N, C-alpha and C positions, 0 to 999 in steps of 0.2 A: 846922166851918164854913169854915175856910180851904181845905180840900180841895175842897169843892163849888164854891168861887169859881173855882178853877183849871179845873175842868170846864167851867163856863160860859164862862170866858174863851176856852178852846180851841175850844168850840162857836162862839162869836162870831167868832173869828178865821177859823175854817174857812169859815163863811158868807160873810164878807167876801172871802176869797181866792177862793171859788167864784164869787162875783159878778163880781169883777174878770176872772177867767178866761172867764166866760161873755161879758162885754162885749167882751173881746179877741177871742174866737172870732167873735162877730157882725160886728165891725169887719173881721176878715180875710175872712170870707165875702163881705161886701158889696163889698169892694175886688176880690175875685176874680171876682164876678159882673160888675162893670163892665169888668173886663179881657176877659172872655169875650164880652160884648156888643160890645166894640171889635174883637175878632178876627173875629166873625161879620160885622160891617159891613164889615171890610176884605176878608174873603173874598168877600162878595157884590159888592163894588166890582170886585174883580179878575175875577170871573166875568162881570160886565156888560162890562167892557173886552174880555175875551177874545172875547165874542160879537160885539162891535162891530168888533173887528179882523178877525175871520173874515169878516163881511160885507163890510167894506172890501176885504179881499183878493179876494173873489169878484167883486165889482164891477170892481176894478182889473184883474183877469185877463180878464174879459169885455170890458171897454173896449179892452184892447190886443190882443185876438184878432181874427181875421178874421170877416166876416159869416158866419153860419150856426153859430157857436159855440152850444153848448147843454150845460147841466150842471145836475144836481140836487144840492142840498146840504141838510143837516138843521140845524135850530135847536132847542135843548132846550126842553121844555115849561115848565120851571121853572128859576129860579136859586136855589140853595141852598134848595130846597123852598118857594119863594115865587113867585108870579106876577110877571110883568114885562111890560113894553110895549116895542114897537119902532115907530119911525116915521122916514120920510125926508121932510124938507122942505127946500127950497132947497139941495141938496147937502149937508145936515147930517143925519147919522144920530144918532138919540137912542135909547139903551137905558136904561131906568130901572125901578126898583122903587119901593116906597113910601118907601125910605130913601136910595137911591143912584142918582143920575143920571149918565150918561156920554154925552158928545157928541163926535163926530169928523166931520171932513169926508170926503166921498167924491166920486167922479166922478159925472157926471150919469147917472141911472138912472130908468126909468119903472116904475111899479107899486108894490105894497106887499108888505111882508114878512110872513110868518105864522110862527108857532111850528110846529115840525114840518118837514114837507118843503117845500122851495122850489125852483123851476125859475128859472134865469137863461139868457138867450139874447141873442144880438146879431143884429139884423135891420136892413139898410140904415143901418148905422152907429149905431144906437140900442140901448142896453142895456135889456132888459125883464126884470122880475122877476115871476114868477108870471103 
């Protein structure tokens, strides 16, 4: 009888330790997933900033160029495989996704930006986009 008691005690201890290990693994995975989400959000924010700075640079170059300046430039269709939006209002450029907004001031420009190909030109001292 004493021998079977040790077997059952070993089985109970094994199940208890297995349960603790499983809980620890679940906690580890959930913490890792939170960190991965944070990294994706940071990457998305940096990509939105990069697009905004590219647009700001294009407008700045066109503003400082002579009349007749014309150039085509590309904007990506998606940021980190997610749709995004672009708008210019009151010399403020906004680039945002569902989770990440980025705002930056730009020089005066007329027109709207589009994903894909964009044309920028300067005519009579005014910068036109598309």
